[in-house]
N, C-alpha and C positions, 0 to 999 in steps of 0.2 A: 486457581490455576491461571497462568498467563499464556497468551498465544502470540507468536510472532510469525509473520508471513515474509519469507525471504526469497531473493532471486539468486542467480548464480554469480553475480558480480560482488567484488569486495566492497565493504563499507568504506567510504572515503577517509574516516578518521578513527575507526575502531577496528580491532582485529576480529572482524566478524563479516558475515555476508550482509549485503545491503537489503533493505526492506522493499515491500511491495510498491510503495509510492516512488522510490528511486527507479524501479523497473518501469513503472508507468511513464515517468518523465523521460526516461531514455527512449522509450517507444515513441512518445510524442516528438522528441527531438529527431529521431530517425526519420519520421514521416513529416517533418515540418515543411518541406518543400511541397508536399501534397495537401497540407492543411487537413489531412484525413479525408480528403475528397478522393473519390475513385477516378482514376484517369481512364479515359476510353480510347481504345485504338480501333478505329473503324466504328462499326455499329455496336452499341451497348448490348450485351447478351446476358444470359443467366448468371454468369460469373460476376458481372458488375453488380447485379442486384444482390447476390449473396454477399459480396464485399461490402456493399452499403449496409446491409442488415447487420453484419459483424461489427462494423464501425459504430452503428447506432447502439447496438447492444453493449459494447465496451463503454461508450459514453454514458449510457444509462447507469451502468454498474459503477463507473467512476463518480457520477453525481450522487449516488446513494451514500458514498462514504467521504466525499470531499469536504463536508462541512464539520468534520471532527475538530474540536478545539486544539489549538497549539499553545505551548507554554509561553508565558509572557516573562521571559528572563532577559535581563539586560546587564551590560557591563562585565566586570571580571567574573561574576558568577556564571554567565553564559559561556564565556570562553573556557573557563577552568573545568566546568562540569558537563554542560550540554554537549559539547563536541566529543566527549568520551562516552556518551550514553546512547542507549537504544530504546526505541518505542516498543511496548508490548501492549496488546489488547487484554482487557479483563474478559475472561471467559463468559462471565455472566452479564456483560454490558448490554444494555438494551436502550434503544432510542427512546422508548417510553419505559418508565420504571415498572410498569405492569407487564412488560414483555421482555424478560431476561433472555440474553443470547442473540437478540436480533442484530446487533452490530456484527457479531462474528458471522452470522448467516450472510449478511450483505458483503462482508470482506471476502468470504469464500466465493460468492458469486463473482465479485470483482476479479479474484484470482483465476477463476475458471474462464472468464472472458479474456484475460491476459494470455492464458495458455492457448486460446484459439488463435492468437496472434503470434504464437511461437515463443512466448515468454514463459519459462519454467518458474513456477512459484511453489515453494515448499512451505509446509506448516510445521512449526515446532512448538511444543508445549513444555512449560516449566512451572514447578510450584513456587520457585523463587527467581525473579528476573535479575536480582542483584540489589544494589543500594538505590532505592527509589529517591530521585531528586525532584520530581514533579509528578502530579497525578490529578486526574479528574475521574468522573464516574465511568468513562469509557476505556481509558488507557493509562499507562504509567510510562515515565521516562526514567530508565534505570541504568546505572553504571554497572556493567557486567563484573561479576566476581571472577578472579583467576581460577581456572579449572585445574 
């Protein structure tokens, strides 16, 4: 089984919804003027501390999944295939081979933290993600099949 975490925005090059990392980058872009620091108006109060905890928790969740490998595709192959493809996580992917499913647990945590910032993330599962053009032990990059 393959799992994809998607947001409410369209994917830039495929007729599908964009993924969780697209949502995270948009959130960072939205807050770039703040550099994710909490702005204080007057005295810092409880809301500021809560905001700081939310930011730290989101950053911790992002760090848990940010070191996933990316495909090393170059030239015409990248242009022709990769721009038409979507990333899917392997349901059984584990950071350690003896701990299957731990990658998905961390991505779910990341999704939950994004939702605390108002970013809706949905999880979809498929037995077949499409034609796989790249893969590692955590994820696959696949061109979706016409439905």
